[in-house]
C-alpha positions, -999 to 999 in steps of 0.1 A, spaced: -224 -868 -286 -189 -854 -281 -202 -818 -278 -228 -830 -253 -201 -847 -232 -180 -815 -233 -210 -794 -223 -217 -816 -193 -180 -816 -183 -178 -778 -185 -210 -775 -164 -195 -798 -138 -162 -778 -136 -181 -745 -132 -202 -761 -104 -171 -771 -83 -155 -737 -89 -124 -747 -108 -133 -741 -145 -127 -704 -141 -94 -708 -124 -76 -737 -140 -62 -735 -176 -81 -704 -185 -64 -677 -165 -34 -657 -177 -15 -647 -146 6 -615 -146 34 -627 -124 32 -595 -104 36 -591 -66 17 -566 -45 19 -547 -12 2 -564 17 -25 -538 26 -33 -551 61 -25 -581 82 -57 -599 94 -56 -606 132 -86 -627 144 -93 -628 181 -114 -657 195 -129 -644 227 -160 -643 249 -177 -622 275 -173 -650 300 -135 -652 295 -116 -635 323 -82 -636 305 -95 -621 272 -92 -584 282 -54 -589 288 -50 -606 255 -69 -578 238 -45 -552 253 -16 -571 236 -34 -569 202 -42 -532 207 -4 -527 213 3 -542 179 -24 -520 163 -7 -489 179 26 -501 165 11 -504 130 -18 -479 126 -41 -488 97 -20 -518 88 -38 -544 110 -74 -554 105 -88 -569 137 -119 -591 139 -131 -603 173 -151 -635 171 -172 -640 203 -176 -678 205 -167 -687 240 -192 -689 269 -225 -670 267 -232 -633 260 -250 -608 239 -222 -606 212 -223 -641 199 -235 -648 164 -239 -683 148 -211 -679 123 -185 -674 151 -191 -709 164 -189 -724 129 -156 -706 122 -141 -717 155 -152 -753 149 -137 -753 114 -103 -743 127 -105 -766 157 -105 -737 182 -119 -743 217 -117 -720 246 -104 -684 247 -83 -663 243 -70 -676 210 -57 -657 180 -49 -662 143 -26 -641 121 -35 -643 84 -46 -679 91 -11 -693 85 6 -721 103 32 -708 128 55 -738 125 58 -772 107 57 -791 140 25 -774 154 5 -775 121 -18 -750 137 -30 -715 128 -30 -704 164 -6 -677 176 -1 -662 211 -20 -629 212 10 -614 231 32 -618 201 10 -593 181 20 -564 204 54 -576 217 89 -567 205 88 -599 184 64 -579 162 47 -608 144 24 -584 125 53 -562 113 71 -593 101 41 -603 81 37 -569 65 72 -572 51 62 -602 30 49 -594 -5 16 -608 -16 6 -626 -48 -28 -610 -48 -43 -575 -46 -76 -565 -31 -96 -532 -28 -130 -520 -18 -131 -493 -44 -165 -483 -56 -183 -494 -24 -210 -471 -10 -233 -467 20 -268 -451 20 -276 -437 54 -313 -433 46 -318 -470 39 -288 -483 59 -278 -503 28 -242 -512 20 -232 -518 -16 -199 -537 -13 -176 -541 -43 -145 -562 -38 -121 -562 -67 -85 -571 -74 -60 -591 -94 -41 -623 -88 -5 -625 -99 0 -663 -98 -19 -695 -94 -30 -700 -58 -49 -729 -44 -87 -729 -38 -93 -692 -33 -122 -679 -12 -135 -644 -8 -145 -633 27 -165 -602 37 -172 -594 73 -188 -565 92 -174 -554 125 -185 -529 152 -165 -511 179 -175 -491 209 -200 -516 223 -204 -512 261 -213 -546 275 -204 -570 303 -170 -587 304 -155 -612 329 -121 -602 343 -130 -565 346 -151 -544 370 -176 -519 357 -181 -511 320 -160 -526 293 -158 -514 257 -158 -542 231 -141 -533 198 -139 -549 163 -168 -573 172 -178 -595 143 -214 -585 136 -221 -603 103 -205 -626 78 -217 -612 45 -202 -641 26 -208 -667 53 -183 -678 80 -161 -697 56 -163 -674 26 -173 -681 -10 -154 -696 -39 -136 -668 -58 -139 -670 -95 -113 -653 -116 -116 -637 -150 -93 -648 -179 -69 -619 -172 -65 -628 -135 -88 -601 -122 -119 -606 -101 -149 -585 -90 -175 -595 -64 -205 -574 -53 -228 -577 -23 -257 -559 -8 -262 -558 30 -286 -537 50 -274 -529 85 -302 -538 110 -319 -510 128 -300 -493 156 -308 -506 190 -298 -496 226 -307 -517 256 -292 -519 290 -267 -492 277 -255 -515 249 -252 -498 216 -256 -521 186 -256 -516 148 -241 -481 148 -228 -474 113 -204 -448 127 -186 -476 146 -186 -502 118 -160 -514 94 -161 -537 63 -133 -562 64 -126 -581 32 -99 -607 24 -90 -636 1 -75 -668 15 -69 -703 3 -92 -729 18 -78 -761 32 -104 -789 30 -87 -806 59 -106 -783 83 -138 -802 75 -125 -837 78 -139 -859 107 -122 -857 141 -92 -880 141 -77 -869 108 -45 -849 110 -53 -812 106 -29 -794 84 -36 -757 79 -7 -748 57 -30 -739 28 -54 -715 46 -32 -684 42 -48 -650 39 -32 -636 8 -43 -600 13 -68 -581 34 -84 -546 33 -109 -528 56 -127 -495 55 -150 -476 78 -186 -476 68 -188 -439 77 -160 -431 52 -179 -446 23 -196 -422 -2 -233 -424 -8 -244 -443 -39 -249 -411 -59 -212 -401 -54 -196 -435 -55 -171 -439 -83 -165 -471 -102 -129 -484 -99 -107 -474 -127 -99 -500 -152 -87 -529 -135 -57 -531 -116 -34 -518 -143 -1 -506 -129 -8 -517 -94 15 -547 -94 45 -531 -77 55 -538 -41 51 -505 -24 72 -516 6 102 -524 -16 126 -509 9 114 -534 36 115 -565 13 152 -570 15 164 -599 37 155 -635 44 121 -645 58 103 -678 66 68 -685 52 54 -673 85 69 -638 79 97 -640 105 131 -627 95 160 -652 96 198 -648 94 203 -676 69 180 -695 46 166 -729 57 159 -760 37 126 -756 18 107 -724 10 122 -690 19 113 -654 11 145 -639 -1 144 -602 -10 107 -604 -15 107 -635 -37 97 -671 -28 128 -693 -32 134 -730 -27 166 -740 -9 175 -777 -14 
């Protein structure tokens, strides 16, 4: 009877996604470089102010080439670039209207308790993205071993990494974006080029529960076939040459699904690390190499020279520590 009860309990724990993460994982205590900052733009073809907001984001990307992964979720107004997952994601984070922006899905201040950030701050001298890059991560992520077969248009996506410390309710997210789409846009005259458009949520709009191995590593594999190329009214869609895979791991705050009226607190939705790669840069399946044995020796902060100083949890540098959590010389410290 005792064995039967234990078996049922273990099955229940695995079902809710905690058995593999609680009490069974030996964490390394390592910290890792932050590969990319995730900037999510909530926009729409009927939004006349969105092109200006996008120019601010592009200025941030120019400032930090290859260190910002942008995903544009078209959820506002009508248009050819909307997909159902965009609406679901916007609703989960209580986002209405456009332009809106999130940076690594972290709350900007205790008082606002919101993940929203002014798009202008991404490209301004405040350099919100740069501040975030200077904060070490407790989790590593790569797309090593992924491949693309041009003949079948099939992607084989491998997301693997290592977690250095216990983090709450981890979820893996894989999205596919496309740039260079010429389509209508309010606020501009003539043709407009839409970049980093979210074309598919491979894992679903809110991601999937991430299960860790006993040594703190993880490996997730996905197959996705890019739909056939189409061009109508001059709009180019599903062009692998213009597509990127964007993968990230974040904590999921269940408050985002509570009924309207509950206080929404997004402090636990942080994106712990993000990585993206161009589909065209992936090898074909025959030449894809399996990642070398897991994550050994990668737990060093590569930006050690930028980790010195005092930062808040939102990544902004401060002159002196504040009461509560601070990032001091790359380490999370509590000041009482």
